[in-house]
Residue frames relative to the residue before (quaternion, step in Angstrom):
aa qw qx qy qz dx dy dz
M 1.0000 0.0000 0.0000 0.0000 0.00 0.00 0.00
K 0.4741 -0.6478 0.5071 0.3137 3.57 -1.08 0.65
I 0.0814 -0.7870 0.6116 0.0023 3.55 -0.85 1.06
R 0.2808 -0.7864 0.5296 0.1491 3.55 -0.56 1.14
A 0.7782 -0.0932 0.0786 0.6161 3.56 1.12 -0.71
A 0.0823 -0.7584 0.6428 0.0694 3.54 -1.28 0.43
S 0.1789 -0.7827 0.5873 0.1022 3.55 -0.93 0.87
G 0.7150 -0.4738 0.3058 0.4132 3.53 -1.27 0.32
F 0.6093 -0.5007 0.3832 0.4809 3.56 -0.06 -1.25
N 0.0402 -0.7968 0.6023 0.0268 3.56 -1.22 0.44
L 0.4895 -0.6628 0.4980 0.2703 3.54 -1.37 0.19
I 0.5880 0.6347 -0.3287 0.3786 3.57 1.31 0.03
D 0.7652 0.4629 -0.2367 0.3798 3.57 0.65 -1.13
Y 0.7535 0.2324 -0.1610 0.5936 3.60 1.17 -0.43
P 0.3650 -0.7708 0.4694 0.2289 3.61 -0.15 1.22
G 0.8404 0.1770 -0.1587 0.4871 3.53 -0.84 1.06
K 0.7059 0.4158 -0.2514 0.5153 3.60 1.29 0.01
I 0.3233 -0.6315 0.6491 0.2747 3.50 -1.40 0.31
A 0.0031 -0.8756 0.4760 -0.0822 3.54 -0.09 1.32
A 0.3700 -0.6651 0.6054 0.2328 3.50 -1.21 0.76
M 0.3118 -0.7727 0.5354 0.1380 3.56 -1.13 0.72
V 0.0720 -0.7642 0.6403 0.0284 3.55 -1.05 0.90
F 0.1450 -0.7906 0.5925 0.0539 3.58 -0.83 1.03
A 0.2360 -0.7755 0.5735 0.1183 3.57 -0.65 1.13
P 0.4361 -0.6996 0.4911 0.2815 3.62 -0.99 0.71
G 0.7643 0.4197 -0.2756 0.4047 3.52 -1.34 0.27
C 0.0695 0.7680 -0.6355 0.0384 3.52 -1.24 0.55
N 0.3745 -0.7352 0.5235 0.2127 3.56 -1.09 0.74
Y 0.6156 0.4768 -0.3616 0.5128 3.57 1.29 0.15
K 0.2232 -0.7522 0.6054 0.1338 3.55 -1.27 0.43
C 0.0104 0.8429 -0.5366 0.0374 3.56 0.79 1.04
P 0.4643 -0.7017 0.4563 0.2895 3.63 -0.64 1.01
A 0.7344 0.4185 -0.2260 0.4841 3.59 1.07 -0.75
C 0.3583 0.7608 -0.4841 0.2420 3.61 1.23 0.11
H 0.2010 -0.7867 0.5742 0.1052 3.57 -0.92 0.95
A 0.5646 0.6115 -0.3787 0.4047 3.60 1.29 0.15
K 0.1865 0.8380 -0.4956 0.1321 3.57 1.24 0.41
P 0.6808 0.4875 -0.3248 0.4398 3.68 0.84 -0.78
L 0.6819 0.5036 -0.2875 0.4458 3.60 1.19 -0.43
L 0.5557 0.6706 -0.3747 0.3180 3.58 1.22 -0.26
N 0.6812 0.4480 -0.3068 0.4910 3.61 1.14 -0.39
E 0.4730 -0.6762 0.4910 0.2792 3.57 -1.30 0.10
D 0.2919 0.7569 -0.5260 0.2555 3.55 1.11 0.69
A 0.8742 0.0731 -0.0347 0.4788 3.55 -1.20 0.65
L 0.0636 0.8279 -0.5508 0.0846 3.56 0.71 1.08
V 0.4296 -0.6749 0.5433 0.2543 3.54 -1.21 0.67
D 0.4582 -0.6870 0.4912 0.2770 3.57 -0.88 0.93
E 0.5061 -0.6768 0.4459 0.2950 3.58 -0.81 1.03
E 0.6573 0.5165 -0.3219 0.4444 3.59 0.93 -0.83
E 0.6235 0.5315 -0.3388 0.4625 3.56 1.08 -0.69
F 0.6254 0.5313 -0.3430 0.4572 3.56 1.03 -0.72
F 0.6810 0.4783 -0.3012 0.4655 3.60 0.90 -0.85
K 0.5893 0.5387 -0.3669 0.4774 3.59 1.14 -0.55
Y 0.6285 0.5241 -0.3292 0.4711 3.56 1.02 -0.82
L 0.6431 0.5255 -0.3295 0.4492 3.60 0.90 -0.89
D 0.6382 0.5335 -0.3275 0.4481 3.56 0.95 -0.86
S 0.6916 0.5021 -0.2799 0.4373 3.58 1.03 -0.80
V 0.7667 0.3381 -0.1833 0.5141 3.60 1.19 -0.43
R 0.3440 0.7855 -0.4709 0.2072 3.59 1.21 0.20
Q 0.5688 0.6064 -0.4004 0.3853 3.61 1.13 -0.37
W 0.8031 0.2019 -0.1513 0.5397 3.61 1.17 -0.32
V 0.6393 0.4906 -0.3462 0.4803 3.64 1.10 -0.44
N 0.0067 0.8271 -0.5599 0.0477 3.59 -0.71 1.08
G 0.7661 0.2178 -0.1986 0.5712 3.55 1.09 0.75
V 0.1897 -0.7579 0.6127 0.1193 3.55 -1.30 0.38
V 0.1938 -0.7577 0.6148 0.1017 3.55 -1.03 0.89
I 0.1424 -0.7638 0.6255 0.0711 3.56 -0.89 1.00
C 0.1305 0.7876 -0.5879 0.1306 3.56 -0.60 1.15
G 0.2481 -0.7941 0.5389 0.1321 3.60 -1.12 -0.32
G 0.4509 0.2099 0.8553 0.1454 1.46 -1.91 -1.66
E 0.4476 -0.6429 0.5350 0.3164 3.51 -1.32 -0.42
P 0.3099 -0.8122 0.4627 0.1738 3.60 -0.17 1.27
T 0.6191 0.5658 -0.3723 0.3974 3.64 1.04 -0.54
M 0.5524 0.5922 -0.4001 0.4291 3.60 1.27 -0.04
Q 0.6182 0.5953 -0.3298 0.3933 3.57 1.21 -0.47
D 0.4376 -0.7006 0.5018 0.2567 3.58 -0.76 1.05
G 0.7148 0.4650 -0.2545 0.4561 3.57 1.08 -0.68
L 0.3762 0.7607 -0.4756 0.2315 3.61 1.23 0.05
I 0.7027 0.4812 -0.2958 0.4325 3.59 0.73 -1.02
P 0.6538 0.4773 -0.3383 0.4800 3.67 0.85 -0.75
F 0.6227 0.5414 -0.3357 0.4543 3.59 1.04 -0.76
L 0.6774 0.4802 -0.2899 0.4760 3.57 0.92 -0.89
R 0.5973 0.5527 -0.3640 0.4530 3.59 1.07 -0.63
R 0.6394 0.5177 -0.3260 0.4656 3.58 1.00 -0.79
L 0.6595 0.5065 -0.3112 0.4601 3.57 0.95 -0.85
K 0.6714 0.4828 -0.3042 0.4729 3.57 0.95 -0.83
A 0.6116 0.5373 -0.3507 0.4629 3.61 1.08 -0.67
A 0.6755 0.4570 -0.2742 0.5095 3.57 1.20 -0.61
R 0.4225 -0.7413 0.4230 0.3049 3.57 1.36 0.13
L 0.4106 0.6787 -0.4909 0.3602 3.51 0.96 0.97
P 0.4195 -0.6862 0.5282 0.2722 3.61 -0.78 0.94
V 0.2074 -0.7974 0.5634 0.0608 3.56 -1.03 0.88
K 0.1011 -0.7436 0.6580 0.0628 3.52 -1.09 0.88
L 0.1396 -0.7881 0.5974 0.0506 3.56 -0.89 0.99
D 0.1883 -0.7469 0.6289 0.1054 3.56 -0.96 0.96
T 0.0557 0.8270 -0.5530 0.0843 3.60 -0.76 0.99
N 0.4411 -0.6710 0.5256 0.2809 3.53 -1.26 0.47
G 0.5264 -0.6862 0.3861 0.3209 3.59 1.25 0.07
S 0.4687 0.7082 -0.4276 0.3097 3.57 1.19 0.31
A 0.7579 0.3375 -0.1818 0.5279 3.62 1.23 -0.25
P 0.0932 -0.8354 0.5398 0.0452 3.62 0.36 1.15
D 0.5917 0.5713 -0.3786 0.4243 3.60 1.09 -0.57
V 0.6370 0.5046 -0.3280 0.4816 3.59 1.04 -0.72
L 0.6435 0.5163 -0.3280 0.4601 3.60 0.91 -0.85
N 0.6585 0.5034 -0.3135 0.4633 3.58 0.96 -0.81
S 0.6215 0.5241 -0.3372 0.4746 3.60 1.11 -0.65
L 0.6469 0.5094 -0.3195 0.4691 3.58 1.00 -0.79
L 0.6174 0.5372 -0.3336 0.4679 3.56 1.07 -0.72
A 0.6696 0.5274 -0.3024 0.4267 3.56 0.88 -0.98
E 0.7660 0.3377 -0.1853 0.5146 3.58 1.05 -0.75
H 0.3967 -0.7341 0.4653 0.2952 3.61 1.28 0.06
L 0.3060 0.8059 -0.4520 0.2294 3.56 0.99 0.89
A 0.7529 0.2527 -0.1864 0.5785 3.61 1.23 -0.13
D 0.3258 -0.7630 0.5342 0.1620 3.54 -0.96 0.95
Y 0.7832 0.1164 -0.0193 0.6104 3.56 1.15 -0.68
V 0.0375 -0.7835 0.6201 0.0129 3.57 -0.88 0.94
A 0.1228 -0.7627 0.6328 0.0516 3.54 -0.96 0.97
M 0.0847 -0.8217 0.5636 0.0044 3.57 -0.55 1.18
D 0.3608 -0.7078 0.5714 0.2058 3.52 -0.96 0.95
V 0.0676 -0.7384 0.6694 0.0467 3.54 -0.96 0.92
K 0.3991 -0.8020 0.3887 0.2152 3.52 -0.20 1.33
G 0.7223 -0.3094 0.2576 0.5623 3.56 1.10 -0.68
P 0.7375 -0.3344 0.2659 0.5230 3.61 -1.13 -0.40
R 0.6857 -0.5456 0.2968 0.3795 3.53 -1.11 0.73
D 0.6758 0.5136 -0.3174 0.4228 3.60 0.89 -0.80
L 0.6995 0.4493 -0.2775 0.4814 3.61 1.22 -0.35
W 0.4077 0.7411 -0.4682 0.2556 3.61 1.21 -0.13
P 0.6605 0.4935 -0.3506 0.4441 3.66 0.80 -0.79
N 0.6589 0.5141 -0.3113 0.4523 3.60 1.03 -0.77
I 0.7465 0.4238 -0.2258 0.4606 3.57 0.85 -0.99
A 0.7296 0.4119 -0.2319 0.4942 3.58 1.02 -0.78
G 0.3684 -0.7583 0.4712 0.2591 3.58 1.20 -0.33
T 0.6522 0.4410 -0.3187 0.5278 3.57 1.21 0.54
P 0.5117 -0.7289 0.3659 0.2704 3.60 -0.79 0.95
D 0.8432 0.1241 -0.0098 0.5229 3.61 0.91 -0.73
A 0.2169 0.7895 -0.5412 0.1918 3.56 0.18 1.30
A 0.3950 0.7933 -0.4271 0.1797 3.56 1.28 -0.19
E 0.7205 0.4552 -0.2903 0.4352 3.60 0.62 -1.03
A 0.6422 0.5119 -0.3269 0.4676 3.59 0.99 -0.79
M 0.6493 0.5245 -0.3218 0.4469 3.58 0.95 -0.86
L 0.6654 0.5035 -0.3086 0.4566 3.58 0.90 -0.87
E 0.6625 0.4885 -0.3080 0.4771 3.58 0.95 -0.85
S 0.6470 0.5177 -0.3199 0.4594 3.59 1.03 -0.74
M 0.5852 0.5532 -0.3775 0.4571 3.60 1.07 -0.59
R 0.6737 0.4912 -0.2986 0.4644 3.56 0.90 -0.91
A 0.6505 0.5028 -0.3170 0.4729 3.59 1.03 -0.78
T 0.6440 0.5369 -0.3243 0.4381 3.58 0.89 -0.92
A 0.6554 0.5401 -0.3085 0.4284 3.57 0.98 -0.86
R 0.6642 0.5151 -0.3010 0.4505 3.60 1.23 -0.35
F 0.5311 0.6285 -0.4260 0.3760 3.61 1.19 -0.15
P 0.6658 -0.5330 0.3361 0.3997 3.61 -1.11 0.65
D 0.7684 -0.0069 0.0045 0.6399 3.56 1.08 -0.76
H 0.0950 0.8100 -0.5663 0.1190 3.57 -0.92 0.83
E 0.0643 -0.7648 0.6356 0.0829 3.49 -1.36 0.20
F 0.2464 -0.6912 0.6481 0.2035 3.47 -1.38 0.33
R 0.0165 -0.8133 0.5815 -0.0154 3.56 -1.08 0.64
T 0.1244 -0.7743 0.6185 0.0491 3.52 -1.19 0.67
T 0.2411 -0.7428 0.6076 0.1448 3.55 -0.86 0.98
I 0.3424 -0.7646 0.5159 0.1787 3.54 -0.71 1.12
V 0.0017 0.8507 -0.5183 0.0874 3.50 0.15 1.40
P 0.5398 -0.5239 0.5080 0.4196 3.56 -1.31 0.12
V 0.2419 -0.7903 0.5529 0.1055 3.57 -0.83 1.02
V 0.3128 -0.7049 0.6040 0.2008 3.56 -0.91 0.97
R 0.1598 -0.8470 0.5035 0.0603 3.54 -0.03 1.32
S 0.7335 -0.2609 0.1614 0.6065 3.57 1.07 -0.73
G 0.8446 0.0438 -0.0477 0.5314 3.54 -0.91 0.90
E 0.7831 -0.2529 0.2325 0.5184 3.54 -0.66 -1.17
D 0.4599 0.6577 -0.4590 0.3811 3.58 1.25 0.29
I 0.1428 0.7882 -0.5727 0.1744 3.56 -0.20 1.34
S 0.1853 0.7768 -0.5827 0.1505 3.58 -0.78 1.00
F 0.6143 -0.5539 0.4093 0.3851 3.55 -1.23 0.46
M 0.5909 -0.5090 0.4822 0.3991 3.52 -1.29 0.40
T 0.3669 -0.7428 0.5277 0.1876 3.56 -1.18 0.61
A 0.6728 -0.4824 0.3703 0.4214 3.57 -1.29 0.23
P 0.6518 0.4870 -0.3444 0.4684 3.67 0.87 -0.71
E 0.6360 0.5122 -0.3351 0.4701 3.62 1.07 -0.63
A 0.6175 0.5207 -0.3422 0.4802 3.58 1.11 -0.63
A 0.6360 0.5226 -0.3226 0.4673 3.57 1.01 -0.81
E 0.6571 0.5056 -0.3104 0.4650 3.58 0.97 -0.83
T 0.6145 0.5399 -0.3407 0.4635 3.60 1.07 -0.71
A 0.6770 0.4844 -0.2874 0.4738 3.58 0.88 -0.95
R 0.6329 0.5276 -0.3334 0.4581 3.59 0.98 -0.81
L 0.6429 0.5307 -0.3207 0.4496 3.58 0.97 -0.86
I 0.6433 0.5145 -0.3245 0.4650 3.60 0.96 -0.84
A 0.6829 0.4957 -0.2909 0.4509 3.57 0.84 -0.99
E 0.6971 0.4676 -0.2818 0.4647 3.59 0.89 -0.90
T 0.6601 0.5174 -0.3159 0.4435 3.60 0.96 -0.80
T 0.7541 0.3824 -0.2048 0.4932 3.58 0.95 -0.88
G 0.4280 -0.7145 0.4534 0.3174 3.57 1.22 -0.36
S 0.7342 0.3366 -0.2194 0.5473 3.59 1.23 0.36
G 0.2520 -0.7555 0.5849 0.1537 3.53 -1.17 0.65
E 0.5305 0.6777 -0.3678 0.3521 3.58 1.31 0.21
H 0.4365 0.7073 -0.4588 0.3140 3.60 1.20 0.27
K 0.4896 -0.5726 0.5505 0.3598 3.51 -1.31 0.37
Y 0.0054 0.7928 -0.6080 0.0414 3.57 -0.88 0.96
F 0.1084 -0.8130 0.5719 0.0141 3.53 -0.71 1.13
I 0.2043 -0.7250 0.6474 0.1158 3.51 -1.07 0.90
Q 0.1209 -0.8268 0.5493 -0.0017 3.54 -0.66 1.17
K 0.4620 -0.6821 0.4899 0.2852 3.54 -1.08 0.70
F 0.4442 -0.6357 0.5685 0.2746 3.50 -1.30 0.56
V 0.0940 -0.7779 0.6202 0.0366 3.56 -0.99 0.93
P 0.3191 -0.7690 0.5148 0.2045 3.62 -0.49 1.10
R 0.1119 -0.7719 0.6218 0.0711 3.53 -1.23 0.55
K 0.4033 -0.7102 0.5228 0.2444 3.55 -0.74 1.01
N 0.8432 0.0312 -0.0801 0.5307 3.56 -0.88 1.04
G 0.6540 0.5383 -0.3097 0.4320 3.57 1.13 0.56
L 0.6445 0.4959 -0.3327 0.4774 3.61 1.24 0.05
L 0.5863 -0.5959 0.4089 0.3661 3.57 -1.11 0.60
D 0.7468 0.2356 -0.1599 0.6010 3.60 1.11 -0.66
A 0.3585 -0.7866 0.4647 0.1920 3.55 -0.25 1.29
R 0.5526 0.6210 -0.4043 0.3815 3.61 1.14 -0.43
L 0.6662 0.5206 -0.3065 0.4372 3.59 1.09 -0.62
E 0.5238 0.6590 -0.4062 0.3554 3.57 1.23 -0.28
S 0.6543 0.5098 -0.3142 0.4617 3.60 1.21 -0.40
F 0.5377 0.6115 -0.4120 0.4089 3.60 1.26 -0.10
P 0.4675 -0.6572 0.5016 0.3129 3.60 -1.13 0.55
E 0.6562 -0.4150 0.4033 0.4843 3.53 -1.30 -0.15
T 0.6258 -0.5248 0.4047 0.4113 3.56 -1.19 0.49
P 0.4673 -0.6998 0.4541 0.2929 3.64 -0.68 1.02
P 0.5514 -0.6344 0.4259 0.3348 3.63 -0.91 0.86
G 0.6352 0.5400 -0.3376 0.4369 3.58 1.00 -0.75
L 0.6419 0.5099 -0.3195 0.4753 3.58 1.04 -0.76
L 0.6288 0.5297 -0.3390 0.4573 3.59 0.98 -0.76
E 0.6497 0.5086 -0.3171 0.4676 3.59 0.98 -0.81
E 0.6298 0.5212 -0.3313 0.4710 3.59 0.99 -0.79
M 0.6730 0.5031 -0.2941 0.4556 3.56 0.95 -0.88
K 0.6169 0.5339 -0.3471 0.4624 3.57 1.02 -0.77
K 0.6605 0.5087 -0.3087 0.4579 3.57 0.88 -0.93
A 0.6824 0.4860 -0.2905 0.4623 3.58 0.91 -0.90
A 0.6934 0.4789 -0.2835 0.4577 3.61 0.90 -0.91
S 0.6192 0.5902 -0.3401 0.3907 3.58 1.07 -0.72
V 0.5039 0.6303 -0.4278 0.4071 3.59 1.22 -0.28
H 0.7659 0.3375 -0.1623 0.5226 3.57 1.05 -0.81
L 0.7741 0.1489 -0.0678 0.6115 3.59 1.12 -0.72
P 0.2298 -0.8425 0.4698 0.1291 3.59 0.18 1.25
K 0.6540 0.5090 -0.3146 0.4628 3.63 1.19 -0.42
C 0.3253 0.7653 -0.4946 0.2526 3.59 1.23 0.33
E 0.0065 0.7810 -0.6236 0.0349 3.54 -1.03 0.92
I 0.4239 -0.6502 0.5567 0.2959 3.54 -1.29 0.35
R 0.1485 -0.7606 0.6272 0.0783 3.54 -0.92 0.96
G 0.4504 -0.7530 0.4190 0.2337 3.56 -0.60 1.16
């Protein structure tokens, strides 16, 4: 599998695990607020064998691997890579934008991922604005249903400034957060999912749409309003800092 970057390990990205991180290059979305801009190209790829050598050297404390990106489901080598990790008896968490439900269904069939975290960009009518792609709806809905079938999973929404039209840019609202949560619950047939609302963090010279770099972090008060609104549909909603 193509690996754009790999980091040591942390206690944050895989709940309950000390996890090594793998970042896949490339993405089929063009989210204006994306902060993974440096990971989207294929410059200076990390050798897969070197990564597995690293894993061997830290197995006494690393007990999980997170695959993120970019968008890892775009990688032809993802499934063989996950097979190697599972053969090594390492739990796997996959982060995805939900654009490839067929890949998620393949992972389900082979039990290749233990935890899936799916980004839900916002309410359906804002997906083209937030994802920067015109027609992702059907894939996103099918991916929600697939994600809900994994042994452990979460849905999450980053509360970003939305380019609504022209120069009209504003943060998502509490009613839009409620609509996002309602869509997840209705699409999956359950309101018992973990759902995280995450703050937007601007980065100078690091976002796909430079206009958003002048926005502040998502205000804490707005995050609290959104949690309250979303919890009507997904009671396990939490704010992730």
